[in-house]
Steps between C-alpha positions, in 0.01 A plus 500: 500500500217294658259301287229753571718792386609311182131445414415863548796603285391254228149643503628855490728419202210340309272798568779730366518291181123526459509871541785562263437240232363653171140409425418402145163550336329174432170544309238245568445414129739497197813511718834635364642844456247699695580820700276605776351856481278712709286731283313784662123514497193720544183412671183539287157527668202583287125464552442273800856365486698499825868407557651421838861393444455167309124466566287614209123545534209587274230585749205552259303284253507767232516343158609820322769764524847480611523293818855406587753446782849442368873547508641637170869430474773690302510483128762272329628495143665201328653183641321213691316573821356261756233578759415267791235545761261295716139595531210386708142590428356545852151592388315507172147635480548604143670339203746557216756705692842572344791393725820557294568702185788562266425832356619654177611853574616589155370826347234423237438146613458518873265244659492168680727249325424212736235478772451212749159499664294287730131406493291415803561131547874526451554479119813697404493615135664722249261798439614534133386172334334355811738205542468312825842480674390324821226451748724566800366849584243394757432706808760436761755326273845642451612506135852586360511696171804555288499689175802508267496775235760497220437840353459470124457129515268326751313505829461182716289452812557231769257398763656319801810445303337347187487672167134566423481771234721648219432800290675349203431776252802734500501737794529858383806696595486813703423571869300282750432476872363252748204561725302289738216528750125475436344674193154466359516366145254625235260215580571475874401644831593497865498473792828314536807490723836369376816482709835485328836400653866422425512713188829484304645622175792389280645597168757377248 
């Protein structure tokens, strides 16, 4: 076999290994023991909200009513769940727009459990309590968000890989789901455009 043919054979064998080797799930934060999952989702468009794949727009400046453009993922119960996604605010004519929610879906206590929002100027904050998590959410910047939810225990939020917020009161048990996009908070308004990418989920 010529040197050229040996090189081609080696490359082919390496490609075969790459194609057949099992891929492990490696979460970006809190590594160890995670299993990748792919929950289903529903698109939610209300008011002036518009969704085009992973681009979420609020096209109006209305400061009342239900203005939202979101993906709502399947409900989970128990265990520990990690969400990861990257967002970029590409325009922000309004302010105080919710980006990511962990939502309590339990009968009798349904409602947002954690909400990450952005103000004009780039401040990222927890809607409940108002804690500042980062000032990284400026127009044009790409920001990585991870949330880790231990149902019945705790909820942690990471911005660009750093732990920035913990709901350290006991998380209730029951059913929850993740959703993200662009959603007018009670004190917010559009217009705004947010583009998400590289969205992943794990559980353990």
